[in-house]
C-alpha positions, 0 to 999 in steps of 0.5 A: 342549139342554134348557132345563129340564134345564140352565137352570131347574134350575140351583141358583145358590148363593153358598155353593159356593166354589172354592179362591182365592175368599172371602166378603166382610164385605158384611151382604146377602152373609152373610145370603144365604149361608144363604138360598139353600140354603132357595130351592133346597130348596123350588125343587127339591124336596128337599136333593139338588138338588146331584146334578142333573146340571147342579149336580153338581160335576165333581170327586167330593165325599166328605162325611157327607151321606146319603139325602134326597128324590132321592138319587143317591149310593150310599154305602159304609160303616157311618158318616156322621159324623166323628169316627169309629173304624170307617171310620178317621175317613174322610170327615174335614175337610181340613187346610190342607196337604191342601187344606182351605178357609181364609179370607184374613186380609183387613185391614180395621179388624182381621183377618177370621178364622173363629172359634167363641165358647168356649161352643161347646166347652162339650159337658158342662155342660147334660148334667151339670145334667140328670143332677145334677137327677134322682132316684135312681130316674131315675139308674138309669133312665138308666144302664140305658137306656145299658147297654141301647144300648151292649150292642148296639155291637159295636165295643169301641173305640166303647163305650169312647169313649162311657164316656170321654164319660159320664165327663166327665158324671158319674164314677158314671154312667160307672162304673155303665155300665162295670160292667154292660158288663164293661168299665173306663173309659178315662181317655185316648182315642187320638183327641181328643173334638173333631176338628171344626175349620177347616182352619188352626185350632190343634187345642188351641183346639177341645178340650172345656172344662170349665165349672162351671154356675151352677146345680148342679141344677134341680127342673124337670128331674125328673119326681120334682118335678112337681106331683102334688097339683094338677089344673091344666094336666090335660085332662078328658073328662067323659062324658055319656049320656042323662038325665044332670042338667045342672046337676050336670054343669056344676057338676062342670065349673065346679069343675074349670075353676076349679082350672085344669083343661081339661074337655070334655063328651063325649056322643053326638049326638041 
């Protein structure tokens, strides 16, 4: 009935699958699974192109997508992430028994599976490196900042979950935050830390792993070890008024530039 609304606004996307259909291992197809999203973002002006009537699915969709240009859906509730404790964990990814999407284990020269590298489950080694690299004043500042933010969280279960996460990074950090909040650190949680997994996956294989980094600390991550006795890389403005001695002005500028500073002369136009 309307060529523009029903034809020109169609957002073809090969990543939109229905149960019973799967992707082949064709390299061109695999690349386009990513590129078609970018195409529709630019062509239709925003991330909610799937809510245009011609692109809207017949079955109601429950996910954690929120807001963005041309958003039509008005979501209820306080959460937009999974896992969560406030909304009973909903919405969450359906498992295989609930009709969740699974890849067909097609026999090629090996079995095609949907897996992630074990490095994806190393959630804490970078955070450990960062915290261990801080000076004592910086560690205290981080502790105070976490207390300030968590002090606004009304749900005690969320506070406990955050304390347990901090415990994975550093015991003294978790203890300091817990003390200032007047709480105890939970050693175990009712729900696992990582609940994001494929529908047919073994949950035990998707638990966070403990990995000791090869670098215990790095001075580059702390402001306490930044260079303080050098002018290199600093940007300096030299204010020049009428009657300034140009020879002296450029001597100062050249001397600073030789030490690695970026100098700009600022003066009123004549």
